[in-house]
N, C-alpha and C positions, 0 to 999 in steps of 0.2 A: 421540501427536504427529503432526501433519499438516503438510505443506508445500505452499504454493500460490504461483503467480505471479498477480498482478492487474495487468492492463493497463487504464489509465484514459485515456479519450479525451474530448476536448472542450476547453474553455478551462481548462486545468489547470496551465499554466506561468505564472510571474510573478504568481501569486495566493496564494502561501503554501501550496500543496497539500502539498509535501514536509514542511514544518515542522509543519503540523497533523497529517499522517499519522504523523509521528514521535511527536508527543505522544499521539495516540490509541492507537498501538501500545504505548507505554510504560504508559499508563493501563490497558490491557487485559492486559498481560503477554505481549505478542507479540514475538518476535524476528525480525530480518531486516534488509532494506535498502529504501530508496526512492530512485529516481533519475529525473531528466528524460531523456527519449529524444530523439534528433535529429528525429523526426517530430512533436514537439510533445506527445506523450503522456507519461504517468508510468507507470513500472514499479515494482511492489512485489513483493519476495520476502518472504513472511510465513510464520512457523512458530509453531505453538502447538496447543492443544487445539481440537477442532472447534467447540465452542460459542463460544469466544472469537473464532475466525476468522470465524464467521458474523456476529457482532456487528461485527467490523472491516469485513467486506464490506458490511454495511448502511451503515456510515459512509462507505465509499469511494464508494458510489453517489450520495451527496449532496455530500461534500467540505466544504471550508471556505466561509465566506460569499461570497467573491468568485469562487469557481469555478463553472463551468457544465459539469457532467459529462453527456456525451451518451451514453456507453456504457462498460461495463466487461466485460472478458473474464477468466475465471478458468481457470487451468490447474493441475491437480495435478502436483506435481513430487517429486523425491527430497529427503528431509530433508538439509540441509547442517549442521545443528546450530549455528546462530547462537547466540551467548550474550548478545546485546543487539540493539537496533535502532538503525540509524544512517542518515543521509543519505549516499548514495554518489554518485560522479561518474564519468562516462565518461572 
């Protein structure tokens, strides 16, 4: 089990990014949360096996059809043992 934070920058709010990120995580069997940040970015806390996380990261680099991802940053973190994936709010 591996845990990462993914910070997605670009035109990623008001384009359905969180909803699509939720569905992709569920499809891949990844647990965690996704939330909009005040600076206009999206933060994802994702946990799962490394192969699934790598597929998820690949998707995050592109995002949903209306998004324009400029950059993503990935940070390894401690496992929080999420038991599902959800949209979170600040």
